[in-house]
C-alpha positions in Angstrom: 98.7 44.0 91.8 98.4 42.4 95.4 97.3 44.7 98.1 100.5 44.5 99.7 102.3 45.9 96.7 99.8 48.6 96.4 99.9 49.5 100.2 103.7 49.7 100.0 103.7 52.1 96.9 100.9 54.4 98.9 103.7 54.3 101.5 106.7 55.0 99.5 104.6 57.9 97.7 103.6 59.5 100.9 107.1 59.3 102.2 108.1 61.0 99.0 105.5 63.9 99.4 106.9 64.1 103.2 110.4 64.8 101.7 109.0 67.1 99.4 107.4 69.3 101.8 110.3 68.8 104.0 112.0 70.1 101.1 110.0 73.3 100.5 110.3 74.0 104.3 114.1 74.7 103.9 113.8 76.9 100.9 113.7 80.7 101.2 110.8 82.5 101.2 111.1 83.9 97.3 112.3 80.4 96.5 108.8 79.1 97.5 107.0 81.4 95.8 108.9 79.8 92.6 108.1 76.3 94.0 104.4 76.5 94.7 103.5 78.8 91.8 104.9 76.8 88.8 102.9 78.8 86.7 104.4 77.0 83.8 103.1 73.9 84.7 99.5 75.3 84.8 98.9 76.3 81.1 96.8 74.5 78.7 96.7 75.5 74.9 92.8 76.4 73.7 91.2 75.7 70.4 92.3 79.0 68.7 96.1 78.1 69.5 96.5 80.5 72.4 97.8 79.6 76.0 95.5 79.7 79.2 95.3 78.7 82.5 94.1 75.2 83.3 92.6 76.2 86.5 91.6 79.8 86.9 90.2 79.7 90.7 93.1 81.3 92.0 92.7 84.5 89.5 89.8 84.5 89.9 89.8 84.9 93.5 92.7 87.4 93.1 90.3 89.6 90.8 87.5 89.3 93.1 89.6 90.8 96.1 90.7 93.4 94.0 87.0 94.1 93.1 86.2 94.4 96.6 88.8 96.9 97.5 88.0 98.5 94.3 84.6 98.7 95.2 85.5 100.2 98.7 87.5 102.8 97.2 84.7 103.7 95.3 82.8 104.2 98.0 85.1 106.2 100.1 85.5 108.2 97.0 81.9 109.8 96.8 82.5 111.6 99.9 85.1 113.9 98.7 88.4 113.1 96.9 91.4 115.0 97.2 92.1 117.2 93.5 95.9 118.2 93.9 97.9 116.5 95.9 101.5 117.2 97.2 102.9 113.9 97.9 106.5 113.0 99.8 107.6 109.6 99.4 110.2 108.8 102.4 112.3 105.8 101.3 114.1 104.2 104.2 118.0 103.4 103.1 119.5 101.8 106.3 121.6 98.6 106.4 119.1 96.4 106.6 117.5 97.4 103.2 120.3 95.6 101.4 118.9 92.2 102.4 118.2 89.3 100.2 115.0 88.0 101.8 113.2 89.8 98.7 115.1 88.7 95.6 117.6 90.1 94.3 117.4 92.6 97.4 114.7 94.6 98.9 116.3 98.0 97.9 116.3 96.8 94.2 112.7 95.5 94.7 111.9 98.8 96.2 113.3 100.8 93.5 111.7 99.0 90.9 108.2 99.0 92.3 108.9 102.9 93.4 109.6 104.0 89.6 106.1 101.8 88.7 104.6 103.6 91.5 106.0 107.0 90.1 104.5 106.5 86.8 101.2 105.0 87.9 100.8 108.1 90.2 101.2 111.0 87.9 98.9 108.7 85.2 96.0 109.2 88.0 96.8 112.5 89.4 98.3 114.6 86.5 97.9 117.9 88.4 99.8 116.9 91.7 103.3 116.9 92.7 105.9 114.5 94.1 109.1 114.8 96.0 111.8 112.0 97.1 113.4 112.1 100.2 115.5 108.9 102.1 116.5 108.3 105.4 120.6 106.7 106.2 123.0 107.0 108.6 120.3 108.5 111.0 119.8 111.3 108.8 117.2 112.6 106.5 118.2 113.7 102.6 116.2 115.3 100.1 116.5 113.8 96.7 113.9 116.1 94.7 111.7 118.8 95.4 108.2 118.6 94.8 107.6 118.6 91.3 105.7 117.3 88.5 108.3 115.9 86.3 108.2 111.8 87.2 111.5 111.2 84.8 113.3 114.2 86.9 112.1 111.6 89.8 113.4 108.4 88.3 116.7 109.7 87.4 117.6 111.1 90.8 116.5 107.7 92.6 118.2 105.6 90.3 121.6 107.0 91.3 121.2 107.4 95.2 120.5 103.4 95.8 123.5 103.1 98.7 122.3 101.7 101.9 124.5 102.2 105.3 123.6 103.2 108.7 120.8 103.3 111.1 117.1 105.1 110.4 115.6 107.8 112.1 111.9 108.7 111.6 111.6 111.5 113.5 114.3 113.3 111.0 112.4 112.2 107.9 109.3 113.6 109.4 110.6 117.0 110.5 112.2 117.1 106.7 109.3 116.0 104.8 107.0 118.5 107.5 109.2 121.4 106.2 108.5 121.1 102.7 104.6 120.2 103.3 103.7 122.9 105.7 104.2 125.6 103.0 101.8 123.9 100.7 98.4 125.8 100.1 95.3 124.8 101.9 93.7 123.5 99.0 96.6 121.1 98.3 96.0 117.6 100.1 99.5 116.7 102.0 100.5 113.0 101.9 103.4 111.0 103.2 104.0 107.7 102.1 107.4 106.2 104.3 108.9 103.0 102.9 110.5 101.4 105.9 112.7 98.5 106.5 114.4 99.1 110.2 113.0 97.4 113.4 114.0 100.5 115.0 114.4 104.2 114.9 117.3 106.2 116.5 115.9 109.9 117.1 117.7 112.8 118.4 114.3 114.3 120.2 110.7 112.8 121.1 109.0 111.5 118.2 105.3 112.0 119.7 105.9 115.6 119.2 106.6 115.3 115.7 103.7 113.2 115.4 101.6 115.7 116.7 103.1 118.3 115.0 102.3 116.5 111.5 99.0 116.1 112.7 98.6 119.8 113.2 99.5 120.5 110.0 97.0 118.1 108.5 99.7 115.5 106.7 98.6 112.2 106.4 101.3 109.7 106.8 101.1 106.2 105.4 103.8 103.4 106.0 104.8 100.6 104.0 107.1 97.7 106.3 109.3 95.4 104.9 109.9 93.6 107.9 108.1 93.4 111.1 105.3 95.4 112.4 106.4 98.0 114.5 104.3 100.3 117.3 105.7 103.8 116.3 104.2 103.4 112.9 101.2 102.1 113.5 100.9 104.9 116.0 101.7 107.4 113.3 99.2 106.5 110.6 96.6 106.1 113.6 97.2 109.7 114.4 97.5 111.5 111.2 94.7 109.3 109.7 97.0 106.9 107.0 97.3 103.4 106.3 99.9 101.2 107.9 100.6 97.5 106.4 103.4 95.1 105.8 104.7 93.6 103.2 104.6 89.7 103.1 106.5 89.4 99.5 107.4 91.4 96.4 103.9 90.8 94.9 102.3 91.9 98.3 104.6 94.7 98.2 103.6 96.1 94.6 99.8 95.8 95.6 100.3 98.0 98.7 102.2 101.0 96.8 100.2 100.8 93.8 97.6 101.2 96.1 98.4 104.5 96.8 98.4 105.9 93.5 95.1 107.2 93.1 93.9 110.2 95.5 92.6 109.0 99.1 89.0 110.6 100.3 90.1 113.8 102.0 89.5 113.6 105.7 86.4 115.6 106.8 88.3 118.3 109.0 91.6 118.5 106.6 89.0 119.0 103.6 88.8 122.6 102.2 86.9 123.4 98.9 89.1 126.7 97.3 88.8 128.3 94.1 92.6 127.7 92.2 93.9 130.4 89.5 95.0 127.8 86.5 96.9 129.1 83.3 96.6 127.1 79.9 100.0 128.0 78.3 100.1 127.8 74.3 103.0 125.6 72.8 106.3 127.4 71.6 106.7 127.8 67.6 109.2 125.5 65.9 112.4 126.9 65.4 112.1 129.6 68.3 114.9 130.3 70.7 113.9 131.1 74.2 115.7 131.2 77.6 113.6 128.3 79.9 112.6 129.5 83.5 113.2 125.8 84.5 116.8 125.3 83.8 117.8 128.8 83.3 119.1 128.1 79.9 118.4 128.8 75.9 116.5 126.2 74.4 115.4 125.7 70.5 111.5 125.1 70.1 110.9 123.6 73.1 108.4 124.6 75.8 105.4 126.6 76.6 104.9 130.1 77.1 102.9 131.2 80.6 100.0 133.4 79.4 100.3 135.9 82.7 104.2 136.3 82.7 105.2 135.0 79.2 107.9 133.0 80.7 108.9 129.8 79.2 108.8 126.1 80.8 109.8 123.0 79.5 106.6 120.6 80.2 103.2 120.4 82.0 101.7 120.5 84.1 103.9 122.8 86.5 103.7 125.8 88.2 105.5 129.0 86.5 108.8 130.4 88.4 108.1 133.6 88.0 104.7 134.5 88.6 103.8 131.2 90.5 100.3 130.1 88.1 99.6 126.6 88.2 99.9 125.8 84.4 98.0 122.8 83.0 96.5 121.5 79.9 93.1 120.7 79.1 93.8 116.6 79.0 95.4 117.4 82.1 92.4 118.7 83.8 90.2 116.2 82.3 92.1 113.2 83.4 91.9 114.6 86.8 88.1 115.0 86.8 86.9 111.5 87.0 88.2 111.2 90.2 85.7 113.9 91.7 82.8 111.9 89.9 83.8 108.5 89.6 81.8 106.2 87.7 78.7 104.2 89.9 80.0 101.0 91.3 78.3 97.9 89.0 75.9 95.4 90.7 76.6 92.1 90.9 74.8 89.6 88.9 74.0 86.0 89.6 74.1 83.7 86.5 70.4 82.6 86.3 69.8 86.5 85.9 72.0 87.1 82.6 69.0 88.6 80.5 68.9 92.1 79.1 66.1 94.9 79.5 64.1 93.0 77.1 64.5 89.4 79.1 66.7 88.1 76.2 69.6 86.0 77.3 72.8 87.5 77.4 76.0 85.1 77.7 78.4 87.3 76.5 80.4 90.4 78.3 79.4 93.7 76.2 83.1 94.8 76.7 85.2 92.3 75.6 82.4 90.0 73.8 84.1 87.0 75.5 81.4 84.1 77.1 80.1 85.1 81.2 80.2 81.4 81.4 83.3 79.6 82.3 84.4 76.2 79.9 83.9 74.1 83.1 80.1 74.7 82.8 81.5 76.9 86.1 79.8 80.0 86.2 81.6 83.4 87.0 81.0 86.9 88.7 78.8 88.9 86.1 78.3 92.5 86.9 75.6 95.0 85.5 76.0 98.8 85.7 73.0 100.2 87.1 72.1 102.7 84.4 72.5 101.2 81.2 71.7 97.5 82.6 74.7 95.9 80.4 76.4 93.2 81.8 80.2 93.2 81.9 82.7 90.1 83.5 85.0 90.8 86.5 88.2 92.1 84.4 86.1 94.5 82.4 84.8 96.0 85.5 87.9 96.2 86.9 89.2 97.9 83.8 86.3 100.6 83.6 86.6 101.5 87.3 90.7 101.5 87.6 91.8 102.8 83.6 88.7 104.1 81.5 86.5 105.7 84.1 83.4 105.8 81.5 81.1 102.8 81.0 80.7 101.5 77.4 77.1 100.3 77.6 76.2 104.3 78.7 78.2 105.8 75.8 76.6 103.5 73.4 73.4 104.8 74.3 74.9 108.1 74.7 75.9 108.4 70.4 73.3 105.8 69.6 70.7 108.3 70.2 68.8 110.1 66.7 69.2 113.5 65.9 66.1 115.2 65.6 65.4 118.5 63.0 64.5 121.5 65.6 62.4 123.0 63.1 58.9 122.0 60.6 58.4 122.0 57.4 
């Protein structure tokens, strides 16, 4: 091939690349996410016939950023963590929420991830309660009262997805303030606002409402779906919350799920207190009794309050008759790990992948996968500061976010020999 022909070919390829870039710039944000991702083109088949990404660098960096965020959250949680939360989720249903910059629309994306958030919240905070409220037509509406049933909240949310009118941030804050101001002192009061509007139509001075929330020790956080607003940022700064703006659907999912774990209690808001709790017995099969929650007769379903003998449908909840907090032992155990989180693992360079006896260890203790990438590119390895076992990045995140126990420490604990106390 002549040099002139090679230059013409290169020039033609460059022009094609420029045309593709111009076409990408003409696409919408949600269309560019698919065009840039092309995840179906980044797969290959390994020796065992499974599909895996060709380039793991993007996944690795995402996992590393997630681990840094997890470590930051664990370090804060060691100060003091809220044991029982009373959470109000305030959703903006103004007209702009029906925009289609998120696929298929903002409201559809919000509804999908709010459902996932409610399930994740109760999975990590089984003793806490959530209430749902909406803002549309300049008025705040209560969807559900504070309660511990995820299914009732999701059912109420799915039937109220119409968007109309303007938004009033002050009316929304006044509504949730009335609910959370009556919460006992041991409960952590939290408000998460999903706000799409670029303005707020308030009937009075919103600054007074913000100070009222601050005085009642209500922590307000905002996730915006449009541009940044000064009033939302000021609200979060005054009440100790966080303010962020979602860039796309994936970013919005990360932002809302970050609010599922219990936040570290603010020093001036943290109050230690004793809480009376009851452990009810499950009703016998075939027994008929009136449920105090729904005020109707049910057969063999529910639990009996140990104080007043009233019947409730599900746990955890608060007895409608005597006001006793009714829980089960698994709920209490799942809430316990937030008070005493597992210590963060230490990063280990690839040259120090040795166990306590100096032997080389190239596999993760958790998943038994190699700690060295196929392309001879060493990945991040971590080690438990107590048992000195090595783990990969994925197992590190899983242990701290879901398992809440170190497999290495548990294996040492169960492998200790049992010695006889008596002598012959």
